[in-house]
N, CA, C and O atoms as a DFTB+ gen file, in Angstrom:
308 C
 N C O
     1  1     -82.022       1.471       2.272
     2  2     -80.808       1.081       2.952
     3  2     -81.095       0.027       4.018
     4  3     -80.262      -0.846       4.262
     5  1     -82.249       0.098       4.649
     6  2     -82.586      -0.880       5.671
     7  2     -82.726      -2.277       5.099
     8  3     -82.473      -3.254       5.803
     9  1     -83.121      -2.398       3.840
    10  2     -83.306      -3.706       3.232
    11  2     -81.973      -4.361       2.875
    12  3     -81.877      -5.587       2.822
    13  1     -80.955      -3.554       2.634
    14  2     -79.655      -4.064       2.215
    15  2     -78.837      -4.567       3.397
    16  3     -78.076      -5.524       3.249
    17  1     -78.970      -3.958       4.547
    18  2     -78.167      -4.308       5.713
    19  2     -78.287      -5.783       6.101
    20  3     -77.251      -6.415       6.310
    21  1     -79.474      -6.371       6.211
    22  2     -79.538      -7.798       6.580
    23  2     -78.877      -8.708       5.543
    24  3     -78.304      -9.738       5.896
    25  1     -78.955      -8.335       4.289
    26  2     -78.334      -9.151       3.247
    27  2     -76.811      -9.092       3.365
    28  3     -76.139     -10.121       3.288
    29  1     -76.277      -7.900       3.549
    30  2     -74.829      -7.741       3.699
    31  2     -74.348      -8.423       4.969
    32  3     -73.326      -9.110       4.958
    33  1     -75.071      -8.238       6.053
    34  2     -74.699      -8.861       7.320
    35  2     -74.712     -10.381       7.200
    36  3     -73.779     -11.045       7.654
    37  1     -75.745     -10.930       6.601
    38  2     -75.840     -12.383       6.431
    39  2     -74.725     -12.940       5.564
    40  3     -74.173     -14.002       5.849
    41  1     -74.399     -12.218       4.507
    42  2     -73.319     -12.648       3.624
    43  2     -71.980     -12.642       4.350
    44  3     -71.217     -13.602       4.245
    45  1     -71.690     -11.589       5.075
    46  2     -70.436     -11.510       5.820
    47  2     -70.383     -12.546       6.943
    48  3     -69.330     -13.126       7.206
    49  1     -71.505     -12.774       7.597
    50  2     -71.570     -13.758       8.672
    51  2     -71.264     -15.149       8.137
    52  3     -70.512     -15.901       8.757
    53  1     -71.838     -15.496       6.996
    54  2     -71.584     -16.804       6.383
    55  2     -70.152     -16.919       5.881
    56  3     -69.556     -17.994       5.941
    57  1     -69.599     -15.820       5.388
    58  2     -68.235     -15.868       4.863
    59  2     -67.214     -16.136       5.968
    60  3     -66.157     -16.708       5.700
    61  1     -67.509     -15.739       7.188
    62  2     -66.619     -16.027       8.315
    63  2     -66.535     -17.536       8.529
    64  3     -65.446     -18.068       8.740
    65  1     -67.662     -18.223       8.478
    66  2     -67.657     -19.681       8.646
    67  2     -66.956     -20.370       7.490
    68  3     -66.267     -21.370       7.694
    69  1     -67.117     -19.864       6.303
    70  2     -66.421     -20.425       5.143
    71  2     -64.914     -20.242       5.318
    72  3     -64.149     -21.169       5.051
    73  1     -64.478     -19.062       5.761
    74  2     -63.057     -18.803       5.997
    75  2     -62.487     -19.776       7.021
    76  3     -61.416     -20.344       6.802
    77  1     -63.187     -19.978       8.140
    78  2     -62.714     -20.899       9.157
    79  2     -62.623     -22.321       8.627
    80  3     -61.660     -23.030       8.916
    81  1     -63.607     -22.739       7.861
    82  2     -63.589     -24.089       7.296
    83  2     -62.412     -24.260       6.336
    84  3     -61.715     -25.273       6.386
    85  1     -62.189     -23.279       5.465
    86  2     -61.089     -23.375       4.510
    87  2     -59.730     -23.353       5.205
    88  3     -58.818     -24.077       4.805
    89  1     -59.590     -22.537       6.231
    90  2     -58.340     -22.531       7.005
    91  2     -58.126     -23.865       7.691
    92  3     -57.007     -24.379       7.712
    93  1     -59.167     -24.424       8.244
    94  2     -59.082     -25.724       8.910
    95  2     -58.633     -26.806       7.936
    96  3     -57.764     -27.615       8.261
    97  1     -59.223     -26.821       6.744
    98  2     -58.847     -27.805       5.719
    99  2     -57.387     -27.600       5.296
   100  3     -56.651     -28.574       5.139
   101  1     -56.964     -26.351       5.112
   102  2     -55.593     -26.086       4.718
   103  2     -54.613     -26.536       5.795
   104  3     -53.573     -27.114       5.482
   105  1     -54.931     -26.279       7.051
   106  2     -54.061     -26.720       8.140
   107  2     -53.962     -28.244       8.173
   108  3     -52.884     -28.785       8.422
   109  1     -55.067     -28.942       7.926
   110  2     -55.043     -30.402       7.885
   111  2     -54.152     -30.907       6.754
   112  3     -53.352     -31.821       6.949
   113  1     -54.293     -30.312       5.579
   114  2     -53.489     -30.730       4.429
   115  2     -52.014     -30.485       4.703
   116  3     -51.179     -31.349       4.434
   117  1     -51.691     -29.320       5.231
   118  2     -50.297     -29.020       5.526
   119  2     -49.738     -29.960       6.586
   120  3     -48.595     -30.406       6.483
   121  1     -50.529     -30.257       7.590
   122  2     -50.059     -31.119       8.673
   123  2     -49.792     -32.543       8.188
   124  3     -48.823     -33.170       8.617
   125  1     -50.636     -33.056       7.303
   126  2     -50.485     -34.443       6.855
   127  2     -49.549     -34.595       5.658
   128  3     -48.729     -35.513       5.628
   129  1     -49.663     -33.708       4.679
   130  2     -48.886     -33.867       3.444
   131  2     -47.556     -33.126       3.448
   132  3     -46.617     -33.544       2.770
   133  1     -47.462     -32.042       4.193
   134  2     -46.263     -31.207       4.208
   135  2     -45.896     -30.833       5.642
   136  3     -45.963     -29.665       6.023
   137  1     -45.508     -31.833       6.431
   138  2     -45.241     -31.549       7.850
   139  2     -44.069     -30.590       8.080
   140  3     -44.065     -29.848       9.063
   141  1     -43.081     -30.597       7.191
   142  2     -41.956     -29.678       7.365
   143  2     -42.395     -28.221       7.239
   144  3     -42.008     -27.375       8.045
   145  1     -43.193     -27.944       6.237
   146  2     -43.696     -26.576       6.038
   147  2     -44.626     -26.188       7.184
   148  3     -44.594     -25.054       7.662
   149  1     -45.452     -27.135       7.620
   150  2     -46.379     -26.879       8.723
   151  2     -45.621     -26.515       9.997
   152  3     -46.016     -25.599      10.718
   153  1     -44.540     -27.228      10.271
   154  2     -43.748     -26.934      11.462
   155  2     -42.999     -25.615      11.322
   156  3     -42.851     -24.873      12.293
   157  1     -42.527     -25.325      10.110
   158  2     -41.810     -24.063       9.925
   159  2     -42.731     -22.852      10.059
   160  3     -42.275     -21.748      10.358
   161  1     -44.027     -23.065       9.837
   162  2     -45.006     -21.993      10.019
   163  2     -45.399     -21.827      11.477
   164  3     -46.114     -20.886      11.823
   165  1     -44.939     -22.734      12.337
   166  2     -45.259     -22.639      13.755
   167  2     -46.477     -23.436      14.146
   168  3     -47.096     -23.151      15.170
   169  1     -46.839     -24.440      13.346
   170  2     -48.002     -25.304      13.590
   171  2     -49.265     -24.485      13.874
   172  3     -49.837     -24.573      14.960
   173  1     -49.692     -23.696      12.898
   174  2     -50.885     -22.867      13.123
   175  2     -52.156     -23.717      13.237
   176  3     -52.231     -24.817      12.689
   177  1     -53.125     -23.203      13.939
   178  2     -54.435     -23.842      14.059
   179  2     -55.473     -22.752      14.271
   180  3     -55.133     -21.577      14.403
   181  1     -56.724     -23.144      14.301
   182  2     -57.788     -22.158      14.458
   183  2     -57.869     -21.593      15.865
   184  3     -58.093     -20.396      16.046
   185  1     -57.687     -22.455      16.865
   186  2     -57.874     -22.008      18.246
   187  2     -56.577     -22.116      19.042
   188  3     -56.091     -21.118      19.574
   189  1     -56.024     -23.301      19.126
   190  2     -54.793     -23.518      19.886
   191  2     -53.603     -22.979      19.098
   192  3     -53.594     -23.054      17.869
   193  1     -52.609     -22.442      19.781
   194  2     -51.383     -21.918      19.178
   195  2     -51.707     -20.853      18.136
   196  3     -51.068     -20.802      17.085
   197  1     -52.657     -20.032      18.408
   198  2     -53.061     -18.982      17.486
   199  2     -52.419     -17.668      17.908
   200  3     -53.091     -16.732      18.339
   201  1     -51.095     -17.628      17.769
   202  2     -50.367     -16.424      18.166
   203  2     -50.250     -15.472      16.988
   204  3     -50.548     -15.834      15.850
   205  1     -49.818     -14.271      17.268
   206  2     -49.659     -13.268      16.228
   207  2     -48.590     -13.680      15.220
   208  3     -48.749     -13.457      14.020
   209  1     -47.508     -14.276      15.698
   210  2     -46.435     -14.673      14.783
   211  2     -46.876     -15.802      13.855
   212  3     -46.521     -15.792      12.676
   213  1     -47.641     -16.776      14.357
   214  2     -48.126     -17.845      13.480
   215  2     -49.164     -17.310      12.500
   216  3     -49.250     -17.791      11.371
   217  1     -49.947     -16.329      12.915
   218  2     -50.922     -15.712      12.015
   219  2     -50.220     -14.950      10.890
   220  3     -50.622     -15.046       9.730
   221  1     -49.183     -14.202      11.228
   222  2     -48.438     -13.451      10.215
   223  2     -47.740     -14.405       9.251
   224  3     -47.724     -14.166       8.043
   225  1     -47.165     -15.483       9.776
   226  2     -46.520     -16.478       8.919
   227  2     -47.531     -17.124       7.985
   228  3     -47.231     -17.364       6.815
   229  1     -48.717     -17.405       8.486
   230  2     -49.767     -17.998       7.653
   231  2     -50.213     -17.026       6.564
   232  3     -50.409     -17.434       5.419
   233  1     -50.374     -15.757       6.900
   234  2     -50.775     -14.767       5.900
   235  2     -49.693     -14.584       4.830
   236  3     -50.008     -14.418       3.652
   237  1     -48.430     -14.613       5.235
   238  2     -47.344     -14.551       4.259
   239  2     -47.392     -15.762       3.337
   240  3     -47.184     -15.639       2.130
   241  1     -47.667     -16.924       3.904
   242  2     -47.790     -18.155       3.119
   243  2     -48.873     -18.015       2.061
   244  3     -48.699     -18.465       0.928
   245  1     -49.983     -17.397       2.420
   246  2     -51.083     -17.221       1.470
   247  2     -50.796     -16.144       0.436
   248  3     -50.936     -16.384      -0.763
   249  1     -50.397     -14.962       0.884
   250  2     -50.270     -13.830      -0.023
   251  2     -49.013     -13.873      -0.893
   252  3     -49.008     -13.319      -1.992
   253  1     -47.963     -14.517      -0.423
   254  2     -46.775     -14.679      -1.259
   255  2     -46.884     -15.915      -2.151
   256  3     -45.984     -16.218      -2.934
   257  1     -48.002     -16.615      -2.015
   258  2     -48.294     -17.818      -2.810
   259  2     -47.221     -18.888      -2.655
   260  3     -46.819     -19.526      -3.628
   261  1     -46.771     -19.074      -1.435
   262  2     -45.775     -20.107      -1.154
   263  2     -46.352     -21.505      -1.325
   264  3     -45.605     -22.473      -1.470
   265  1     -47.666     -21.616      -1.310
   266  2     -48.291     -22.918      -1.486
   267  2     -48.025     -23.468      -2.877
   268  3     -48.120     -24.678      -3.080
   269  1     -47.697     -22.622      -3.837
   270  2     -47.379     -23.098      -5.189
   271  2     -46.068     -23.866      -5.220
   272  3     -45.895     -24.762      -6.047
   273  1     -45.144     -23.529      -4.331
   274  2     -43.851     -24.207      -4.286
   275  2     -43.951     -25.633      -3.741
   276  3     -43.000     -26.406      -3.866
   277  1     -45.067     -25.985      -3.149
   278  2     -45.227     -27.316      -2.568
   279  2     -45.585     -28.366      -3.614
   280  3     -45.514     -29.561      -3.328
   281  1     -45.964     -27.952      -4.804
   282  2     -46.342     -28.861      -5.893
   283  2     -47.388     -29.874      -5.446
   284  3     -47.229     -31.076      -5.658
   285  1     -48.431     -29.395      -4.840
   286  2     -49.534     -30.236      -4.370
   287  2     -50.779     -29.865      -5.150
   288  3     -51.248     -28.730      -5.070
   289  1     -51.318     -30.810      -5.902
   290  2     -52.494     -30.514      -6.720
   291  2     -53.732     -30.252      -5.861
   292  3     -54.688     -29.636      -6.332
   293  1     -53.725     -30.709      -4.616
   294  2     -54.852     -30.451      -3.721
   295  2     -54.895     -29.021      -3.220
   296  3     -55.940     -28.560      -2.761
   297  1     -53.785     -28.313      -3.299
   298  2     -53.730     -26.923      -2.864
   299  2     -53.942     -25.951      -4.006
   300  3     -54.474     -24.859      -3.805
   301  1     -53.538     -26.331      -5.183
   302  2     -53.647     -25.434      -6.342
   303  2     -54.993     -25.629      -7.020
   304  3     -55.501     -26.748      -7.097
   305  1     -55.575     -24.526      -7.517
   306  2     -56.872     -24.653      -8.195
   307  2     -56.758     -25.308      -9.547
   308  3     -57.763     -25.483     -10.236
Protein backbone atom coordinates (compact mmCIF):
# COMPACT_ATOMS: atom_id res chain seq x y z
CA UNK A 1 0.00 0.00 0.00
CA UNK A 2 2.89 2.37 0.68
CA UNK A 3 4.10 2.00 -2.91
CA UNK A 4 0.72 2.93 -4.39
CA UNK A 5 0.16 6.15 -2.42
CA UNK A 6 2.87 8.25 -4.15
CA UNK A 7 1.61 7.15 -7.56
CA UNK A 8 -2.00 8.04 -6.75
CA UNK A 9 -0.97 11.31 -5.13
CA UNK A 10 1.19 12.28 -8.11
CA UNK A 11 -1.56 11.44 -10.57
CA UNK A 12 -4.16 13.48 -8.68
CA UNK A 13 -1.72 16.37 -8.21
CA UNK A 14 -1.04 16.51 -11.96
CA UNK A 15 -4.73 16.21 -12.80
CA UNK A 16 -5.44 19.39 -10.82
CA UNK A 17 -3.08 21.35 -13.08
CA UNK A 18 -4.62 19.79 -16.17
CA UNK A 19 -8.10 20.78 -14.91
CA UNK A 20 -7.00 24.38 -14.34
CA UNK A 21 -5.40 24.57 -17.78
CA UNK A 22 -8.49 23.17 -19.51
CA UNK A 23 -10.79 25.53 -17.61
CA UNK A 24 -8.55 28.45 -18.53
CA UNK A 25 -8.64 27.49 -22.22
CA UNK A 26 -12.43 27.07 -22.13
CA UNK A 27 -12.89 30.47 -20.50
CA UNK A 28 -10.69 32.05 -23.19
CA UNK A 29 -12.67 30.41 -25.99
CA UNK A 30 -15.98 31.45 -24.48
CA UNK A 31 -14.78 35.00 -23.91
CA UNK A 32 -13.53 35.48 -27.47
CA UNK A 33 -15.88 33.36 -29.60
CA UNK A 34 -19.09 33.39 -27.54
CA UNK A 35 -19.15 36.58 -25.48
CA UNK A 36 -22.93 36.44 -24.93
CA UNK A 37 -22.77 33.00 -23.33
CA UNK A 38 -19.68 34.02 -21.34
CA UNK A 39 -21.49 37.04 -19.92
CA UNK A 40 -24.63 35.04 -19.16
CA UNK A 41 -22.48 32.64 -17.14
CA UNK A 42 -21.26 35.56 -15.05
CA UNK A 43 -17.82 35.91 -16.68
CA UNK A 44 -16.20 33.02 -14.81
CA UNK A 45 -12.43 32.85 -14.37
CA UNK A 46 -9.94 30.82 -12.39
CA UNK A 47 -9.15 33.39 -9.71
CA UNK A 48 -11.06 36.65 -10.15
CA UNK A 49 -14.88 36.57 -9.97
CA UNK A 50 -14.79 32.99 -8.74
CA UNK A 51 -18.05 33.05 -6.83
CA UNK A 52 -20.25 30.12 -5.96
CA UNK A 53 -22.94 31.19 -8.42
CA UNK A 54 -20.49 31.44 -11.35
CA UNK A 55 -19.04 28.05 -10.38
CA UNK A 56 -22.50 26.44 -10.33
CA UNK A 57 -23.37 28.04 -13.67
CA UNK A 58 -20.12 26.75 -15.15
CA UNK A 59 -20.76 23.22 -13.85
CA UNK A 60 -24.28 23.29 -15.31
CA UNK A 61 -22.76 24.40 -18.62
CA UNK A 62 -20.46 21.38 -18.57
CA UNK A 63 -22.75 18.67 -17.25
CA UNK A 64 -25.85 19.67 -19.21
CA UNK A 65 -23.62 19.80 -22.30
CA UNK A 66 -24.73 23.30 -23.21
CA UNK A 67 -21.47 23.71 -25.10
CA UNK A 68 -22.97 21.55 -27.86
CA UNK A 69 -25.58 24.23 -28.57
CA UNK A 70 -22.83 26.72 -29.45
CA UNK A 71 -21.92 24.82 -32.65
CA UNK A 72 -18.21 25.44 -32.15
CA UNK A 73 -15.89 22.76 -33.51
CA UNK A 74 -13.18 23.92 -31.09
CA UNK A 75 -15.33 22.91 -28.13
CA UNK A 76 -16.66 19.61 -29.41
CA UNK A 77 -14.39 16.57 -29.63
